[in-house]
C-alpha positions as CSV (number, residue, x, y, z in Angstrom):
1,M,-55.2,202.2,-4.6
2,A,-53.9,199.1,-2.8
3,T,-52.4,196.3,-4.8
4,N,-53.4,192.7,-4.2
5,P,-50.5,190.5,-3.3
6,Y,-52.2,187.6,-5.1
7,F,-51.8,189.4,-8.4
8,T,-48.1,190.1,-8.0
9,Q,-47.0,186.6,-6.8
10,P,-45.3,184.5,-9.4
11,L,-47.1,181.3,-10.4
12,A,-45.8,178.1,-8.9
13,P,-43.9,176.0,-11.4
14,V,-45.8,173.1,-12.7
15,R,-44.0,169.8,-12.3
16,P,-43.8,167.7,-15.5
17,R,-46.1,164.7,-15.6
18,M,-45.1,161.2,-16.6
19,Y,-48.6,160.0,-17.6
20,T,-51.1,161.9,-19.8
21,S,-54.0,159.4,-19.0
22,T,-54.9,156.4,-16.9
23,I,-54.3,154.1,-19.8
24,A,-50.8,155.4,-20.2
25,K,-50.2,154.8,-16.5
26,V,-51.4,151.2,-16.8
27,I,-49.3,150.5,-19.8
28,W,-46.1,152.0,-18.2
29,T,-46.8,150.1,-15.0
30,I,-47.0,146.7,-16.7
31,V,-43.8,147.2,-18.7
32,P,-41.6,145.6,-15.9
33,V,-44.1,142.8,-15.5
34,V,-44.5,141.9,-19.2
35,T,-40.8,142.0,-19.9
36,L,-40.1,139.9,-16.8
37,G,-37.9,142.6,-15.3
38,L,-35.7,143.1,-18.4
39,C,-37.0,146.6,-19.0
40,A,-37.6,147.5,-15.3
41,A,-35.5,150.6,-15.6
42,V,-37.0,151.9,-18.9
43,P,-39.9,153.9,-17.2
44,F,-37.4,155.6,-15.0
45,V,-35.1,156.5,-17.9
46,V,-38.1,158.0,-19.7
47,A,-39.2,159.8,-16.6
48,A,-35.6,161.3,-16.3
49,V,-35.7,162.4,-19.9
50,K,-39.1,164.1,-19.3
51,S,-37.6,165.7,-16.2
52,V,-40.2,164.0,-13.9
53,V,-37.4,162.5,-11.8
54,K,-33.8,163.4,-11.3
55,P,-31.3,161.5,-13.4
56,W,-29.7,159.8,-10.4
57,L,-32.9,157.9,-9.8
58,A,-32.8,156.4,-13.3
59,I,-29.1,155.6,-13.0
60,T,-29.9,153.9,-9.7
61,Y,-32.5,151.7,-11.3
62,V,-30.3,150.8,-14.3
63,V,-27.4,149.8,-12.0
64,G,-29.7,148.0,-9.6
65,E,-31.3,146.0,-12.5
66,I,-28.0,145.0,-13.9
67,A,-26.8,144.0,-10.4
68,I,-29.8,141.9,-9.7
69,F,-29.5,140.1,-13.1
70,V,-25.8,139.5,-12.5
71,I,-26.4,138.1,-9.0
72,A,-29.3,135.9,-10.4
73,M,-27.0,134.5,-13.1
74,V,-24.1,133.9,-10.6
75,I,-26.4,132.1,-8.1
76,S,-27.8,129.7,-10.7
77,P,-25.0,129.1,-13.3
78,N,-26.0,125.5,-14.2
79,D,-28.7,124.5,-16.6
80,G,-31.7,123.0,-14.9
81,D,-30.6,124.1,-11.5
82,A,-33.9,124.2,-9.7
83,G,-32.5,123.7,-6.3
84,S,-32.0,127.4,-5.6
85,P,-35.2,129.5,-5.9
86,F,-33.3,132.6,-4.6
87,A,-32.6,133.8,-8.2
88,G,-36.3,133.7,-9.1
89,L,-37.1,135.5,-5.8
90,L,-34.7,138.3,-6.7
91,L,-36.3,138.7,-10.1
92,M,-39.8,138.7,-8.6
93,V,-38.7,141.4,-6.1
94,L,-37.3,143.5,-9.0
95,I,-40.5,143.1,-11.0
96,I,-42.8,144.0,-8.1
97,T,-40.6,146.9,-6.9
98,A,-40.2,148.4,-10.4
99,A,-44.0,148.1,-11.2
100,T,-44.9,149.7,-7.9
101,H,-42.5,152.6,-8.2
102,T,-43.5,153.1,-11.9
103,A,-47.1,153.5,-10.7
104,L,-46.1,156.1,-8.2
105,L,-44.1,158.3,-10.6
106,D,-46.8,161.0,-10.7
107,N,-47.8,160.8,-7.1
108,E,-47.7,164.2,-5.5
109,K,-47.0,162.9,-2.0
110,I,-43.7,161.3,-2.9
111,N,-40.8,163.7,-3.3
112,I,-37.8,161.4,-3.3
113,G,-35.9,161.8,-6.6
114,K,-38.2,164.6,-7.9
């Protein structure tokens, strides 16, 4: 009796998921937007704890968020300094980037950091 190779092959490991539902995905995606970028790295830290992404990706987001906030504060140190919109632009780029990457955490086509 011949054995079937499909019966003897080990099952492919299932990658952990970040989101259990669409509502959870929406809530996690709006975290960087609602907090104005202050919690931009939180979804990536949670994803690293859940083993959805590698820890270096979460560390990169934490360091990047701190760097952007430090640069934004250094650029506009004076109260009422509206002459330089670059600080606001940096924060908007952080918010948009973090929200986009948070939405893509469970995407099967993206393998970077997973």
